[in-house]
KELOLO-705833 format. One record per atom (N, C-alpha, C): z, x negated, y negated. Coordinates in steps of 0.02 Angstrom, whole numbers, plus 50000, padded with zeros to 5 digits. Each point is the difference from the previous one (the first is absolute). Example, Ala and Ser with C-alpha at 12.3 -4.5 7.8 and 13.67 -1.06 7.14 Angstrom:
503904934050284500005004549941500004995549940499645001849947500034995849941500375003949945
END
This chain:
501824999048259500595003150033500604995450026500585002649984500634996750025500174999950067500034994150030500214999650072500775002950014499985003950054500745004150014500354995050052500615002149998500514994750032499845001950075499895005250030499625002150060499365003649988499514997350046499375003450009499985006850005499665003549962499945008550012499575001350060499674996850017499555001550061499944993650042499975001650070499974993850049499395002150037499594996749997499415000950044499844994450062500025003250053499884995950060499285000250031499574994949997499455001150022499764996450061499825002650053499904995450059499325001550023499604993450000499354999650013499864997750078499955004850059499984998150063499414994750021500264995850026499614993450021499844994649944500125001949944499944994449944500574993050024499654995050001500344993650012499924996149934500514994850008499954994649944499364996549985499704999050073499434996249981499495003849968499875007450004499575003449971500064997849926500625001149970500075000249926499944992649967500034995450048499774993249973499304997549996499785004350078499274996650004499395004449947500245006950000499615002849953500165001049925500514994949985500175000149921499484999949947499494995150022499554999949961499415005049993500095005550041499555005549998500415006649984500674999549984500365006549976499864999449929499965005949974500095000749921500644998249975500034999449937500454996949968500675004349988499885005950006500635004149993500205003650061499684998450051500165003750067500584995950040499764997350069500404995450031500214994249958499584997749961500104994149971500625001549941499985004949982500515002049949500734999450027500145003450053500514998850034500284992550030499444996750022500164994050025500214994649940499695000249944500014995949950500625002149957500205006350002500615002949947500605002050044499955000750057500675000950041500134993950041500575002650035500334994650042499705001050070499644994750022499575000550067500404996450056500165003850047500394997750055499474998550060499714993250017499394999850033500265002150076500664998350021500194999950072500485004750012499875006849998500445004450011500125001750084500635002650013500025001150081500465005750008499655003850046500345006450024500624998150048499904994550030500414996250062500135006850052499415001550033499985004050047499464998750055500255001050065499614997450042499425006250027499995005249966499445005650013499495000049935499465003050024499385000049941500075007649977500475004450009499935007049976500174999149927499595003049962500115001149934500635003949985500155004450024500455004049995500814995549996499974996250054500544995650004500104995849934499564996049987499864996849940500125003449935499835005650002500135004349930500765000950000500315001650060500665002050000500424995349985499894993850013500354993249988500065001049932499425000949960499814998549937500355004249961500085006450013500345006449959500754999450014500264997350060500775000150020500184994549987499744994749995500454992549988500244997450070499715004150065500424996150063499375000750045500284996950062499424999950064500135005350047499485001350045500085004750059500665001150024500334994050011500584999150035500715005649954499815001249951500365003449947499725007949989499364999249990499665006749963499725004150075499854996250046499765003850062499345000350013499524998949958499365001550008499634992250022500105000350076499884994950026499104997550010499775006450008499234999850005499755007449983499415001650017499715007549987500385004050049500144996850063500355004550051500344996050044500495004150034500384995550062500295004750047500314997650044500285003550060500804999849985500265005349996500795001149974500184999250073500564996950001500374999350051500325005850030499805001150061500285007250034499675005949970499624999049973499375005249980499354999850033499735005250009499384999850050499484999649963499975001849917499355000249978500054995849948499304997749969499984994549943500345003249935500234994749971500285001949928499534998249957499815001849939499634996949945500235000649950499874993749958500274998649928499795005449959499475003050011499565004849947499735004650047500135006949978499615004150044499755006349943499375001950011499745004849954499915007250045500205005049958499985006550038499445004349972499505000550034499425002749967499975008050037499815005049965500025006250013499475000750065499364996649975499354999750035499784993250010500294996550062499944992349997499264999350025499635004550019499214998050019499625001649933500065005449975499565002249954500094996849924500714999749992500324999349934500704993450009499724995150012500544995650029500324996449925499745000349955500424998349932500315004649968500065005450015500355006549974500705000350043500544999049966500715000350030500424997149969500554996250024500574997449977500194995550041500394993249988500094994350020500844999550012500164995150044500684997950007500094993950009500444996949979500264993450011500774999150016500325004650040500495001549999500424995150038499724994350033500234995350050500224993849953499745000149932500254994949952500895001050010500354994150004500645000750003500444997949934499574998149939500294996349945499645003349943500365000749944499715002349938499474995849971499605001949961499574996249966500174998149916499614996849975500074998849925499925006849970499475004550019499945005449969500455005150004500364999750065500565003950003500594999249964500104994149997500574996349947499885003049930499424999449976499805002249935500185006749996499805004250045499955008149983500815001150011500434997750042500665000350005500354999149937499904993549967500314997549942499805004849951499445001849988499855004349945499955007250005500325002750051500015005750021499425004749999499544996150037499295002549995499625001749943500154997749952499634999749921499534994650002499964995950042499444994550002499395003150041499474998549989499525002850038499734993850055499805002250061499784996150042499375002950026499454995150014499275002850015499724994650040499575001950051499584995850035499375002750012499434995650006499425001250003499664995250052499655003950057499664996350046499455003550026499514996750049499465003950022500225003750054500604997750048500265003450052500835001449989500195005450032500735000749983500444994750038499754996550035500344994150028500134994649955499524998449953499904994949949500625002149953500165006349991500605001549948500635001350030500095001550065500555001850036500594997349998500034992849984500754996150005500194997949933499995003449950500144998849940500765003549977500095006550033500605003749993500105005550047500645000550016500125005950036499985006149972500095000149929500165005049967499455006049995500235005449999499525006649982499764999449928500314997449955499885000049927499434996049977499684995750054499454994849981499365004449999499524998249950499325002750020499554996350040499605002850050499714995150044499265002250019499454996249982499395003549995499614995250050499465003850046499494996050024499415003950021499484997850032499295001549990499965003550066499665006349993499865005450060499224998150013500004997450072499194999150014499695005850020500245006750000499685005250010499925002849933500165000349955499965003149943499724996349947500114993949999499824995049950500475000049935500505003450015500595000649936500704994550017500265000249941500634996250006500545004750013500534999550055500385006150009500614997250007500475003650006500804998550008500265002850064500674999950022500245003350049499955007949998499795002350053499755007650011500705003949974500584996650008500605004049974499985001549929499564995749959500084999849930499215003149980500065002649928499415002549981499834994349953499065000949981499884993849963500165003049929500124995449960500065002349918499304999649976499975003649947499275002249964499674993749984500434995249978499544993449987499584996550062500445001450057499604998050061499465004650010499975005850006499535004950006499384999349963500134997949937499474998249955499694994650016500324995150033499684992650005499545000850053500305003950053499595002450067499395004049982499925004249948499495003549980499434995749970500054993849978499594994949982499594996550054500275001350072499624998550060499634992350000500364995849988499974992949991499724998250072500485001750042499714998850079499285001150015499845006649978499335001850015499494994749969500074999149939499534993149973500064995950044500684996450017499934994150033499684999750068500025005150045499735000450066499255000549989499715002749944499264999249996499714994149974500444994650004499724993549981500034996550058499674994350005500004994950054500354993949975500284996050040500534993649984499504994850028499794995949951499764993649998500174995549963499884993450001500374995349956499715000849934500554999849950500025000649923499714994649970499974994050029499744994149971499524997750041499674993849984499514995550047500294998350058499845001050060500264998650065500054993150006499494996249974500014993950009500644995549971500275003449946500624996849977500745001850030499935005550059500635000950021500124994150056500684998349999500264995350027499854999150087499985006550032499604999250067499514996450011499575000049958499354996149989499934994249970500244999649942500094993349965500224994150054500495002850037500484993950031499765000650080499465003750015499815002050074499564995550029499724993349960499664994650039499345003850023499915000550064499275002150021500135008450025500555001549974500055008150025499475004249962499765004450046499505003249975500225006449957499775000949945500235005049947499905008050027500465003050001499975006950024500175004549931499535005149996500115005249938500415005150035500425003649958500355005350021499925006049948499915006150035499905006349963500195006050041500445002549974500415005050045499945008049972499715004750038500045006449980500745002849996500185004449957500645002249997500105007250014499515002550023499915007650023500175000950071500515003850009500075001850069499445004150040499874999050060499525004450033500015005949983499545005149993500035006549984500455004850053500335004249978500485004350040500664994750018500014994949961500744994650022500585004049986500485000650038500675004149973500334996349944499774994049991500364996349941499324997949960499705002249961499504997649963500034994749946500624998149992500284995349954500234994350037499924999150062500354995050050499674992849981499444998749974499804992749980500224997549938500335003849962500184998749935500524994349994500575000950039500484994350005499724994850030500284993349982499704994150014499294997549968500015003049945499374998949957500264999049930499624996649952500274998749936500165006649972499705005350023500085005849959500675003350018500304998050046500615002150023500504998049941499844993149957500484997149962499745004049928499405002249987499785003949942500405006450001500185003150049500305006850013500674998849989500334994750030500704998949985500194997549942499584996749958500074997749924499995005849964499495004250002499975005349955500585005450008500165001050065500625004750018500674996249965500034994250015500684997649977499984999949925499494998349962499955000749936500125007549968499765003450038500055007749981500885001850010500284997550053500685002150019500444995749934499814994349989500434997249943500075004149938499135003149983500115002849935500375006950009499805004350050500205007249999500805000250023500154996150039500764998950021500554996949954499564997149938500324997149941500534995050026499704994950038500444995450029500314993949950500604999250007500174994549946500085001649930500145007550000499925003049934500825000549969500475000050040500655001649991500564994150005500615000550002500564994650008500174999150070499665004250056500114998450069499414996550022500104995350040499414996250016499685003550061499334999950007499615003450044499774994050059499735002150052499664995450056499425002850012499404996650011499445002450033499714993450045499795002850054499634995850047499235001750010499664996049985499285001950019499714995250055499665001150043499684996950055499274998650000499644995149981499314998150023500004996250057499254998350008499834996850057499464995050001499944995350019499394995650013499744999850064500175003050053499935000950070499475005050004499354998750022499365004650007500105003050068499725005150008500055005950051499594997750062499614994049991499494998550055500354997950060499855003050056500134998150081500104993050018499504996849970499954992250031500764996349981500114994850038500544995649971499914997449933500485002149969499964996449906500394994650005499604995549964500304993249978500204999849918500444994249996500254999149946499615000449935499234996150001499665000349953499305003550005500065004150052499275005249998499895002649945499255000849989499695001849935500365007749979500135003350058500265006849981500684999849960500364994850020500724999049976499824998549922499704995749997499924995949942499615005949936499595004450035499745004249961500545005749974500335002250050500555003349981500514998049947500174993549997500364997149966499684999549919499434997850006499695000649927499895005049971499945006150042499995005149967500705004149982500464997550040500765002449979500264995649935499654994649997500224996649938499945003849933499465003850002499825004949950500425005949979500295001750079500475006649995500694997049971500294993750026500584998449981500114998249914499444998149967499914998949932500095007849976499525005050019500115007049968500685002250016500314999550052500615002650014500554996349954500014995050002500584994949955499855004349917499285000749974500015001349941500205008649998500025003650052500395006049990500584999449980500264997350039500854997650006500174997649926499574995549976500114995849932499885006949948499615003450013499735005049936500685006750004500165000650057500395005250009500864999850011500074993750010500834997750011500024993649965499604994450003500064994549970500204994150056499554994149989500294996050044500684996849997500295000349952500604995849993500575005750008499785005950029500535003850033499805002650071499574996450016499785001350082499994993350038500455000550051499934994550043499545000250071499594995650006499525002250062500274993950053499865002150064500114995950051499304999950052499664996749987499364999250046500234996350078499815002850044500014997050065499565002950044499984997350064499545003050057500354999750060499535003450055500244999450064499504998450059499974993449988499274997750037500094998650083499505000650033499994998150068499374997950025499544997149961499284997650004500144992949998499534995450058499934993649995499364998350025499794993750022499564997950026499905003950055499285002250028499865002750062499984995450048499965002450065499984996950052499274995450009499465003049985499324995249997500104995549957500275000549934500064994749943500404994150033500535001850034500554994550030499574996750053499605003450047499754997050052499474996549978499685001349947499414995549976500154994349963500764999749983500174993649971500514997150040499885001150075500444996750052500755000449989500255004449973500775002350000500205004650050500474999250027500315003550053500145006349981499755005850045500035007249974499925003550059500095007349984499935004750067500335006149973499895005250041500335005249989500595002250044500605001849973500485002050055499995009349987500125002250062500055005750010500505003150026500475003949966500765001150026499915005250055499605005249997500025004750057499644996450063499624996649992499774996750068500524995650020500254996649955500684994850025500465003650029500145007049979500555003850029499925002550067499315000750019499885001750073500034994250038499884994349978499974994150045500864997650010500395001449952500734999749995500265003350063499725006149991500215005450046499954998250077499444998550026499674997250056500604993750014499904995249968500424994950015500815002450013500425003549958500565002750020499885004450058499605003450019499935004050062500044995450055499654994249996499964995250060500684997150010500455000949955500684996750011500545005350022500005005449969500445005150006499845008450034499264998750021499755005550033499695004949958499665005550024499655004849962500265003049945499845001249944500215005149958499644997549929500275003549947499595000849922500584994549971500064994450020500344993549962500125000849919499314999549979499895000249937499885007049968500365001549963499985007349965499604999149942499734995749966499484999549966500094993949952499474999249962499904994349936499845003449938500384997049948499775001349932500184994349959499394997649965500104994949928500414993650037499624997250055500304994450027500824999150033500085006250013500795002650044499805002250051500244998350065499985003650059500585004350021500015005150016500615005450018499934999950075500654998550021500015000550077500325007650017499905001650050500315006550034500814999150006500345001849961500735000050007500315004750059499735005850015500215004450043499774997250070499374996950004499994998750064500314992650021500124996349951500424994050021500735001350013500335005849970500495001250013500175003850069499425004050016499925002550062500164995950059499544993949993499894994550042500644994949998500295001249956500704995150006499844993949982499454997549953499744993449984500284998149931500194993449997500404997749932499445000349946500155003149945499434999649943499894992749973500574995250002499844994349979499514996450042500094999850068499564997850047499235002349994499965006950006499265002149999499624998349922500505000249944499604996449940499824993449997500474994650024499824993850016499395000650033499965002350064499354999350040499355002549965500125005849958499485002049966499704994749946500574997249968499914996849934499614992050036500134998850060499764994650009499245000650028499875005250032499385002550019499594999549940500225004249945499435001149934499934992949972500414995750015499794993549971499344996850021499855002750066499374997850026499465002649987500025006949963499395002949973499664996449945499324999749994499524996549949500315003749945500004994749935500175002049937500765000949983500455000450054500675001149978500324992449988500374999549948500394993549975500705000550010500335005949994500714999250010500185007350023500535000850046500295006650020500674999649992500505005750001500595000049995500185007850018500534999550031500325006550030500395003949937500035006350010500425004649956500764998049998500344997050066500604999149996500064993849973499594994549991500124993549955499935002349928499615004749977499995000549946500545004149971500445003150049500505004149976500644996650004500054994250040500594996650006500074994149974499424996449963499914993849985499775000449915500104995149966499914999549929499384995449992499455002749983499434996649980499784998749923500104995249961499925000149922499354998649979499534997250043499444996349974499415000850054499384999249986499444999950053499865006850029499654999950049499635006850028500665004350029500394996550033500585004550028500335003149936500074996949951500305001749939499695007349976499444998449996499505006649983500145005750040500064998850079500065004250047500725004449985500494996049993500685002649989500045004249934499694998249944499995004249954499595007250014499594998850044499715006450023500315004850047500574997350037500175003750055500625005449984499895004950023500505005049993500155003750068500614998750023500245002850062499885007250019499695002050045499865007150011499155002049993499654994949948499475000749990499484996250017500384992849987499584995250029499894998650082499524996350009499834998050076500424996150026499924997950062500464995950047499574993649998499374997949977499814994549997499514999149945500124994649966499584999249940499504994750013499364999049969499494994550015499774998949921499804993149992499624997049950499414997950009499494999549972499394997150017499844993349970499594996650034499814992949985499615000049921500084995449973499484999649942499275001650022499575004349962499285001250002499975006550051500495002350042500055005150032500095006849971499625005250013499935006349960500205005650053500485004149968500085005450045499525006550000499855001950065499485005349992500425006750008499895004849958500445005249996499385006250001500245005150052499605006249998500325004649954499575002449955500265005249958499595006649992500145005850024499565005149989499354998950034499984997850071499434998550028499614994549967500194995349950499754995349981500314992250003499654994450009500434994950007499984997449934500654996549965500054995849952500284993550014499924995349963500254992750018500374999249944500754997550008500584998849939500204994150020500154995849941500304994249997500635000649947500584996250020500505000149947500004993749964499534995250008500084993549970499425001449930500305003049953499605001749941500354997249941499834997949947500294997049934500045007149956500485002049978500205005649971500094999449916499565001949965500224999449926500625005549976500214998749954500465005049945499964997249943499965004349953500014997649932500405006049957500444997749953500325003949962499844999149929499805006249966499575000549940500225004349959499944998749942500165006149949500654996949963500435006149996500664999049964500354994450014500274995649932500324993950004499864994850062499404999750022499764996150047499574993349971500164995550009499704993749989499464997450054499374998049964499624995750042500294993450044499955001150057500274993250045499675001550068499864994350033499684998950076500384996750037500275004250049500694997250049499645000850076499974992750021499804998950065500515001050058500544999149979500514999950052500125007950045500305000250057499885006450017500565005049971499865006449995500485005249968499955005450058500565002050012500135005150043499895007949973499635004150040500005006249979500505005149992500434997050042500595005549999500514998449936499764993749959500274999249939499845004349937499365002650008499785005249958500435005649983500265002950045500415006749977500664998549963500264993450031500754998849958499744997749918499384997349998499844997849933499905006049967499705005050014499805005749946500605003650002500525000750047500685003249995500384995649935499904993849997500374996649954499674999249922499365001150011499625003049929500235006249979499895004850033500185006849992500895002849995500274993650011500725001350007500285005250027499745000550077500135006750047500234996150059500315002250038500234998650066499474997750056500204994550032499434998050046499865006050050499445000450038499965004050055500604998550053500275003950037500565000950037500024995550063499364996750004500034995250066499784993249983499874999749936499624993049965500504994250013499554995050027500374993649999499684994649970499425001949962499634995249958500394998149942499804994949960500374998749946499315000449945500425000749922499535000849959499574993349987499335000749994499594993949993500174996149933500094993950009500404995549951499424998849935499304999650023499554998749946499835005349966500125006550024500045006649955500584999849950500545000350049500655002349959500164993949943499684994050014500184994949924499645001449952499415004450004499635002249952500295005349958500405004250037500465006049980500574997449957500334994450029500564996949965499864997749919499394997350008499774996749936499875005149952499875005850015499755005349952500395005549987500524999950021500545006050001500534997849981
END
């Protein structure tokens, strides 16, 4: 098959929690045509960087698709306090007709994104003749690819076990046929245990005297559960389902079959559903990756058979937040601890009351940002700069806090490098907080989500691999910015960059195109 001047299909594959160390450590365990195929035949960037101070997946994906930072596109976190507004604003909202009994049936909105995406620009350029589709286990996985109503977006319904789309749209016949095969029913009747000899998993091979623990999870929800398929996400079978549906979509929607380039976004995961704190090389994480390796091979083969690798550009990347856990760091005498923003917010309020009197001086906390009560500060005729400075100095005394900076400083000064540079890239006036903090190395933020506690880190090594159309094998260890991806794709597709993009085309990729066209 002849290589085309521009690819007929661009496939974004995000593997949640995948890290560069996984691809290198498990290389000898992967099959020849799964992860190893893209590692060896693609341009592998070992050290990609979203350059954001938040751990929120939606912010990272928006950076990726818009080619700019939260200071331009506005998605500073999953939620924030908007200046002079009483309620919390959300980056993503889902409108369910029955949030209790059927929470996955409805439609979502990402209207707070203030920049266009690469998919938006493709649809505008080709007058809607390009196809744009996204597939993920949750609607939030797929929500940030495009603003357009012309996109096809599919996710998993934990109540019915079916793949669904917005309640504003009707399911196409091929989707109904796929759902009639009831793959989810087959998966929840299985158990999830190790696919290979547990003694060969990294957690136990390198565990020293660590006692080997077996794992075996039942995937059936309790009888009379409102969501009988709720245990499927966060297991290897989630990836099986997503792979099968994405393959069906490619075939039935005829992606990559005409002169107008199409875009497909597919979201896999190697993050297990278990409630305990997850570590970088836990056996469950490794097991999900070893099984996903086969699904990656199969998915690439479907693309090869139906579109052709020569006409398809893949971009594989990830959105990780997992690192070493507290106990592992403590056992190795490494400084560590948990930082809880909500508790710190309460302490800060007590401190400010001791200085300024009774009142709710701290409005709230979100994602390493503290919001002060502007109305109360104005009412008491207190200098904003004074109260921010006092609060910032107090926060420096809190365990685990490495740096603090005020919103006024981020707004009036220019920080090009380091942690303050990251904070400034994420600063959006009217949405961002009045005080920012960064944590010491080894410290982990404890976040309460849906009555559960999760533990997240921003110190992760993120892989990115370009594979397929016109791409040569290369290993790049220098840092590459994720905001450079959208301008790179724009250059390849010969379309305008997203309207807020400040990234630049990636030289290592563009050079390959220049040599071939």
